[in-house]
C-alpha positions as CSV (number, residue, x, y, z in Angstrom):
1,M,-15.5,75.6,30.8
2,K,-16.5,72.6,32.8
3,R,-18.3,71.3,29.7
4,L,-15.5,71.5,27.7
5,T,-13.8,69.3,30.5
6,V,-16.0,66.9,30.0
7,W,-16.2,66.9,26.2
8,V,-12.4,66.5,26.6
9,L,-12.3,63.7,28.5
10,I,-14.8,61.5,26.8
11,L,-13.0,62.4,23.4
12,A,-9.9,61.3,25.5
13,M,-11.8,57.9,26.8
14,A,-13.0,57.4,23.3
15,L,-9.5,57.9,21.6
16,A,-8.2,55.4,24.5
17,T,-11.1,52.9,24.0
18,V,-10.0,53.2,19.8
19,A,-6.0,52.8,20.5
20,T,-7.1,49.9,22.9
21,F,-9.0,48.0,20.0
22,G,-6.9,49.0,17.6
23,T,-4.2,47.1,19.4
24,M,-5.6,44.0,20.0
25,A,-6.7,43.7,16.2
26,M,-3.1,44.0,15.9
27,A,-1.9,41.6,18.0
28,K,-4.8,39.1,16.7
29,Q,-3.3,35.5,16.5
30,I,-3.3,34.4,13.0
31,T,-3.8,30.5,12.4
32,V,-1.6,28.7,9.6
33,A,-2.4,25.1,8.4
34,M,0.6,23.8,6.7
35,L,0.3,20.7,4.4
36,P,3.5,18.5,3.5
37,K,3.3,16.6,0.7
38,V,3.1,13.1,2.5
39,L,3.4,13.0,6.8
40,G,5.9,10.8,7.8
41,E,9.0,11.7,5.5
42,P,12.2,12.9,7.7
43,Y,12.5,16.0,4.9
44,F,9.1,17.1,6.0
45,I,9.3,16.1,9.8
46,A,12.4,18.8,9.4
47,S,10.4,21.5,8.1
48,Q,7.7,20.8,10.3
49,K,10.3,21.7,13.4
50,G,11.5,24.9,11.3
51,A,8.0,25.7,11.0
52,E,7.3,25.3,14.6
53,L,9.8,27.3,15.9
54,A,9.4,30.1,13.4
55,A,5.4,30.0,14.4
56,K,6.5,30.3,18.6
57,E,8.9,33.3,17.5
58,L,5.8,35.2,15.8
59,G,2.8,34.1,17.8
60,I,1.0,32.0,15.1
61,K,-1.4,29.1,15.9
62,F,0.1,26.8,13.7
63,I,-1.7,23.4,12.3
64,F,0.4,20.9,10.5
65,D,-1.1,18.0,8.6
66,G,-1.0,15.9,5.7
67,P,-1.7,12.7,3.6
68,V,-0.6,9.8,4.7
69,T,0.3,9.1,0.8
70,A,1.0,11.6,-1.8
71,D,-2.3,12.0,-3.1
72,V,-3.1,15.5,-4.2
73,T,-7.1,14.3,-4.0
74,K,-6.4,14.0,0.2
75,Q,-4.8,17.5,0.0
76,I,-7.8,19.1,-1.8
77,E,-10.1,17.4,1.0
78,M,-7.9,18.8,3.6
79,I,-7.5,22.3,2.3
80,D,-11.7,22.5,1.4
81,N,-11.9,21.5,5.5
82,Y,-9.3,24.5,6.2
83,I,-11.4,26.8,3.9
84,T,-14.6,25.8,5.9
85,R,-12.8,26.4,9.7
86,G,-11.4,29.9,8.5
87,V,-7.8,29.7,9.2
88,D,-5.7,33.0,7.8
89,V,-2.9,31.3,5.7
90,I,-2.9,27.4,3.9
91,A,0.6,26.7,2.9
92,V,0.7,23.5,1.4
93,S,3.3,21.5,-0.6
94,P,1.1,20.4,-3.6
95,N,1.9,17.2,-4.9
96,D,0.3,18.3,-8.6
97,A,0.3,22.1,-9.2
98,N,-2.8,21.7,-11.5
99,A,-5.0,19.6,-9.4
100,I,-4.3,21.4,-6.5
101,A,-5.2,25.0,-8.2
102,P,-8.6,25.1,-8.1
103,I,-9.2,24.7,-4.0
104,L,-6.2,27.3,-3.9
105,K,-8.2,29.6,-5.3
106,K,-11.4,29.0,-3.5
107,A,-9.5,29.8,-0.4
108,M,-8.3,32.8,-1.7
109,S,-12.0,33.9,-2.7
110,K,-12.7,33.5,0.4
111,G,-9.8,36.1,2.1
112,I,-7.4,33.3,2.7
113,K,-4.0,33.6,1.9
114,V,-2.3,31.1,0.0
115,I,1.5,30.2,-0.5
116,T,3.1,27.1,-1.6
117,W,6.4,25.7,-0.3
118,D,8.9,23.3,-1.4
119,A,6.7,22.3,-4.8
120,D,4.7,25.2,-6.5
121,A,1.1,25.1,-7.9
122,V,0.1,27.3,-10.9
123,P,0.8,30.8,-9.9
124,S,-2.3,32.6,-10.3
125,A,-3.3,29.6,-7.3
126,R,-0.8,31.4,-4.7
127,N,0.0,34.5,-3.2
128,F,4.1,33.6,-2.6
129,F,6.1,30.3,-3.5
130,V,8.5,30.0,-0.6
131,N,11.1,27.7,-2.8
132,Q,14.6,26.2,-1.1
133,V,16.7,27.4,-4.1
134,T,16.9,28.3,-7.9
135,Y,15.4,25.3,-10.2
136,E,18.6,26.2,-12.4
137,G,20.9,25.9,-9.2
138,V,19.3,22.1,-8.4
139,G,19.9,20.6,-11.5
140,K,23.3,22.3,-12.8
141,A,24.4,21.2,-9.0
142,L,22.7,17.4,-9.6
143,V,24.1,16.8,-13.0
144,D,27.7,18.3,-12.1
145,V,28.2,16.3,-9.2
146,L,26.7,13.0,-11.0
147,A,29.3,13.7,-14.0
148,D,31.8,14.4,-11.9
149,E,31.7,10.9,-10.4
150,I,31.4,9.4,-13.8
151,G,34.0,11.0,-16.0
152,G,31.1,12.8,-17.8
153,K,30.3,10.0,-20.0
154,G,27.6,6.9,-19.8
155,E,24.3,6.3,-19.5
156,V,22.3,7.6,-16.7
157,A,18.4,7.8,-15.7
158,I,16.4,9.8,-13.2
159,V,14.1,8.6,-10.7
160,T,11.9,11.2,-9.5
161,A,8.1,11.5,-7.6
162,S,5.0,11.9,-9.4
163,L,5.5,12.8,-13.0
164,T,3.0,15.7,-12.3
165,A,5.0,17.3,-9.4
166,A,6.1,20.6,-10.4
167,N,9.3,21.1,-8.3
168,Q,10.8,17.8,-10.0
169,N,9.4,18.5,-13.2
170,N,11.8,22.1,-13.5
171,W,14.8,20.4,-12.2
172,I,14.5,17.8,-14.9
173,K,13.9,20.8,-17.2
174,Y,17.4,22.4,-15.9
175,M,19.3,18.9,-15.3
176,K,18.7,18.5,-19.2
177,E,19.6,21.9,-20.1
178,E,23.2,21.1,-18.0
179,L,23.4,17.6,-19.5
180,K,24.0,19.3,-22.9
181,D,27.7,20.6,-21.7
182,Y,28.2,16.9,-21.0
183,P,27.6,15.2,-24.5
184,G,29.1,12.4,-23.3
185,M,26.2,11.2,-21.3
186,K,22.6,10.1,-21.9
187,L,19.7,10.7,-20.5
188,V,18.2,7.2,-21.2
189,D,15.0,7.6,-18.7
190,I,12.4,8.8,-16.4
191,R,11.1,6.9,-14.0
192,P,8.3,8.2,-11.1
193,S,8.2,6.4,-7.9
194,E,5.2,8.6,-6.2
195,E,7.1,9.0,-3.0
196,D,7.3,5.5,-1.9
197,Q,10.7,3.8,-1.1
198,Q,10.1,0.7,-1.8
199,L,8.9,1.5,-5.4
200,A,11.9,3.8,-5.9
201,F,13.9,0.3,-5.2
202,Q,12.0,-1.7,-7.4
203,V,11.9,1.3,-9.9
204,T,16.2,1.7,-9.6
205,T,16.6,-2.3,-10.1
206,D,14.1,-2.2,-13.1
207,L,16.7,0.6,-14.5
208,M,19.6,-1.5,-14.1
209,T,17.8,-4.6,-15.5
210,A,16.8,-2.5,-18.4
211,Y,19.9,-0.4,-19.3
212,P,23.0,-3.1,-18.2
213,N,25.4,0.0,-19.3
214,L,23.8,2.1,-16.7
215,R,26.4,4.4,-15.2
216,G,24.4,6.6,-12.7
217,V,21.0,7.4,-11.3
218,F,19.4,10.9,-10.3
219,A,17.4,10.2,-7.6
220,I,15.9,13.3,-7.1
221,T,13.5,13.1,-3.8
222,S,14.1,12.8,-0.1
223,V,12.1,9.2,-0.3
224,A,13.5,8.0,-3.9
225,F,17.6,8.5,-3.0
226,P,17.6,5.9,-0.2
227,G,15.6,3.7,-2.1
228,A,17.7,3.7,-4.9
229,A,20.8,3.8,-3.3
230,E,19.7,0.4,-1.3
231,A,19.1,-1.0,-4.9
232,I,22.1,-0.7,-5.8
233,K,23.6,-1.8,-2.6
234,Q,21.9,-4.9,-2.7
235,A,22.7,-5.2,-6.3
236,G,26.9,-5.0,-5.6
237,K,26.9,-2.4,-7.9
238,G,28.2,0.6,-5.5
239,G,30.8,1.8,-7.3
240,K,30.1,0.9,-10.6
241,V,26.9,2.7,-10.6
242,A,26.9,6.0,-9.4
243,V,23.5,7.9,-7.3
244,T,23.4,10.8,-6.2
245,G,20.1,13.0,-5.6
246,L,18.3,14.7,-2.9
247,S,17.6,13.8,0.9
248,T,18.1,14.4,4.0
249,P,22.0,13.8,5.6
250,K,20.7,11.6,8.5
251,S,18.6,9.3,5.5
252,M,21.8,9.0,3.5
253,A,24.8,9.1,6.3
254,K,24.8,5.3,6.3
255,Y,25.1,5.0,2.5
256,V,27.7,7.6,2.4
257,H,30.0,5.8,4.7
258,E,29.4,2.5,2.8
259,G,30.5,4.2,-0.2
260,V,27.7,3.7,-2.7
261,V,27.0,7.5,-2.1
262,K,29.3,10.0,-2.3
263,N,27.5,13.5,-2.8
264,V,24.1,14.5,-1.4
265,V,22.5,17.4,-2.7
266,L,20.0,19.4,-0.7
267,W,19.2,22.5,1.7
268,D,18.0,22.9,5.1
269,P,14.6,22.0,5.1
270,G,13.9,23.4,8.6
271,D,14.8,26.6,7.3
272,L,12.5,26.2,4.5
273,G,9.5,25.2,7.1
274,Y,10.9,28.4,9.2
275,L,11.3,30.7,6.2
276,A,7.3,29.8,5.3
277,M,5.7,31.2,8.0
278,Y,7.7,34.2,8.3
279,V,6.5,34.4,4.6
280,A,3.1,33.9,6.0
281,K,3.3,36.5,8.9
282,Q,4.1,38.9,6.8
283,L,1.8,38.6,4.1
284,V,-1.4,39.0,6.4
285,D,0.3,41.8,8.0
286,G,1.0,43.5,4.3
287,K,4.7,43.5,4.3
288,M,5.6,41.1,1.6
289,P,6.7,43.1,-1.7
290,R,4.1,44.1,-3.8
291,P,3.1,41.7,-7.2
292,G,5.0,42.2,-9.8
293,T,8.1,43.7,-8.0
294,D,11.3,42.2,-6.9
295,G,12.5,42.6,-3.3
296,T,13.6,41.5,0.1
297,I,12.1,40.7,3.4
298,T,13.6,40.0,7.0
299,A,13.0,36.3,8.4
300,G,14.3,36.0,12.1
301,K,17.0,34.3,12.1
302,L,17.7,33.9,8.2
303,G,18.4,37.6,7.8
304,K,17.5,38.8,4.5
305,I,15.5,36.7,1.8
306,Q,15.2,37.8,-1.6
307,V,11.7,37.9,-3.1
308,K,11.1,37.8,-6.9
309,A,8.8,39.4,-9.2
310,D,6.8,36.6,-9.8
311,G,5.9,36.1,-6.3
312,E,9.0,33.1,-5.6
313,V,10.8,33.5,-2.1
314,I,14.3,31.7,-2.4
315,L,15.7,30.0,1.1
316,G,19.5,30.0,-0.4
317,P,21.7,28.3,-2.3
318,P,22.0,24.2,-2.7
319,T,24.3,22.4,-0.4
320,V,26.5,19.4,-1.2
321,F,27.1,16.8,1.6
322,T,29.8,14.3,1.3
323,A,31.6,12.0,3.4
324,R,33.4,14.8,5.2
325,N,30.7,17.1,6.4
326,I,27.3,14.8,6.1
327,D,27.5,14.0,10.0
328,K,27.7,17.5,10.9
329,F,23.7,17.8,10.1
330,D,21.3,16.8,12.4
331,F,18.4,16.4,9.9
């Protein structure tokens, strides 16, 4: 009887030890390295703040760093370093969907989870893509607000980031589709600005010179939009050449109040960063929907979020900021 009691005690101690180590393993802090396209932009600063909030809620060790210019080569170098450091998750907004794919595949081969956010890589090079809105939703919103401003008629041009940026190219695809509903609008040019506000200013100035009948400009990055608006303002063409695009309310508020810009299309980049962290944590914990199946996740303050079968996680529909509401937003 005594021997039985001793063995029962030993077994109980062993089970307690296993349970303790199991709990410790479950509670292991994960490390997420998050890379924007470029450091210092208000858009990515807002994304960082949202990600930091979620990381604090989830107990994530959070690293945020990126290139000082929109350089995919630098992103690749940084990701290679994070692979060596053995982080749990790499979350990146790629400057080039194809060029970055090999290093992301290398990370995945080492057991590191990979998510893209803001812009996608080729799908085989990531586990999930945290997207702001559907590409179609952005393309439609941009075209519809500019068409309303110019009466659905006239020459229009696009100032994009790089010609290889996946998200911009997908938006442009759906913008072209939506333009078919406005036969009086003619897309005359698409020019890159390389995430450089001064270059966006120059590109927009050049477009107005090359196309003297230009009626509207789509500036579809958070850096290009203020650059394009400033070019139109300095040319004295506010109200004559309409400009809309994607940027943060704080960056565009002065142009809206000056009448150079009527509509700003975006989403909350803070919520995008916040969502990316929830996806990272649930991916590591094995709680994301299985590949090839539609589903939902719960992401803190954001509630239920849609996850598509192709691995796209969608934040929600775009928001249009105007003179009536733009000062209500602090990003």
